[in-house]
N, C-alpha and C positions, 0 to 999 in steps of 0.2 A: 458554429460551434467546432472548435478544432478537434482533432484526434486525441491530443494530450489532456484535453479538459475531459473528454468522455472516458477515458482509461481509468483516471482517478477516482471518478464517480462509482465505477464498477468495482473497483478495488476495495472501496471504502464500504460498500454494500456487503461484499462477501465477507469483510472482516467483522461486521456486525453479526453476521449470521452464525460465524464458528467461533467467535470469542470465548464462549463458556467451556468449550473442550480445550483450549489452550492456556487458560487463565489459571492462576495459582499464585499463592503467596511465596515468594522466594526468600522469604525469612528476614527481609529488611522493612518491617512494616512501617517505619516512618518515611521513607523513602518510596514506598509503593502506594502510598496514600495519594489520592488525587486532591489537588488545589482546585475547589470548585469555583473559583475565581478566573481559572484560566479557560481559554477559548477550548471549543471542541475541535476535534481533528480538521474538520472542514474549514472552520475559521481560521485557525492555525495556518493552514496551508494557504488560505486567500490572503491572509496577513502578510505571509512570507514573501509574496510577490513573485516568486520563481516556479509556482504550481499552477499558472493560469490554465494550462493545457489539461492537466490532472483534474482539476476543480470542474472545467467544462465537461470532460468525459464522464465524470462522476454522475453529474447532473444529467447528461443525455442517457446513461445507462439506468437512471432511476435509483442510483445508489446513495443520495445527499443524505436522505432521513435516516438511512441504516448507519453512515458514518456519524451522524449526529448523535447517535444512540447512546446508550449507557456505556457500551463496551465491557471491559478495555480491548482495544485493539492496537496491534503493533502492524503500521503501515510502512512498507518498503516504497517510497515515493519518488518516482522518476521526475526528474526536473524538466522544464520547458525545453531545454536543451536537448536532453534525452529524447523526448518525442520529436525533436526535429531532425534527430540522426535516424530516424525509421525512413524506410524507403519511400520515395515520394508516392503521394497518394494514398498511403496506407491510413493514416489518421483520418483523412476525409471520409475514406470507405467505412472505417470502423463507426463513424459518429452518424451515418445514415441510420435512419430509424429501423430499417429492415435488419440491421445488424446489431441491434440493442443487446441481443442476449450474447453474441460474440465479444461485444465490448465488455459487457459485464462479467463474462468469464475471465477475460483478461485482466480488468481491474481486481477482481477478487483474487486472482492470483498473486497480488501485490500485498495481500492482507494476511495476517496470522491472528488468531483469536488469543486474547491476554496481552499483558504488557511485558514486553521483553527489553530488558536495558541492554546496553552495549556491553556491560561488564558480564553479563550472562552468556555473551556469546565469544568472549576474548578467549583465544586459545583452544577453542573448540571446533570439531567439525560436525555438524548436524544436518540431518534430514528432517523437516518440519511440514507439517501438513498446512496448506492455506485454506481460507475460506472457500476457495474455488473447488477444494477437494483434492487438487494435486498438490505434490510435495516440491518444495523448493530446497535445493543443497547451500547451507550456509556454512561458509568456510572463515573461521575467526583467528587462523593461525598466523596470517600476515596481513594485518589490518581486517577488514571484514568484506567479504563479497557474498552476493545472493545470486545464485546461477551465473556466476562470472561479473555480474553487475557490481561495481564498488560503492560501499556506504562512503559517501563524500562528506557527510555530516550525520552525527548520531544523537540519539537523545532529545530530540525536539519534542518537549513536553506539551501535552493538551490535557484537557480535563477528563477526557475518556480514552486517553493511551498515550501512543508515543509514535513519533515519525522518525523513519531513519532515511535520510536523503540518499538516493541511488542515481549512478551517472549513465544508466540504461534503462529501456523499457525491456521486463522479462516477459515472455510468453510461454503459456503453459504447453506441456507437451501433447501432441497429437489433437491440436485445437480443430483440425478436421475443416475448417472454414477458410476462406479467403483473407488475406490480411493486406 
């Protein structure tokens, strides 16, 4: 299993845990309702084909069931290329069973409770708590970035939330462990 796959699993699990704190009706009831026929976040990521590493990481971190949960979740999902850009050996190290907690911490740092649409971020600068418990900085004043990672595709809808595709893996502050 690759580091990328493990990272996604951890992120997904964290999102499921904190979703109630970030959730809310943003006033657009029809657009906020979920299409129950759509795939959940995990299946949506699998079907996209560019999140193999993230999905493997989510599974390695034990977060798959959480990300398949009711949600809603907002996942800032790094692509396979984003995982490939990590320093050599980082992903393989994180995917080791003894680093499961660290991997889960990184993955859940990519998940926010609730369903946040790109239009909710446009023109704003926000500090938002992740499922991990640490905050991310979202800047929607010129495109959208999350801790400096660019959102390259927004609003990929799933039955239990939304995925915003990012071009880098973001790391929580003071992780304290090896990466």
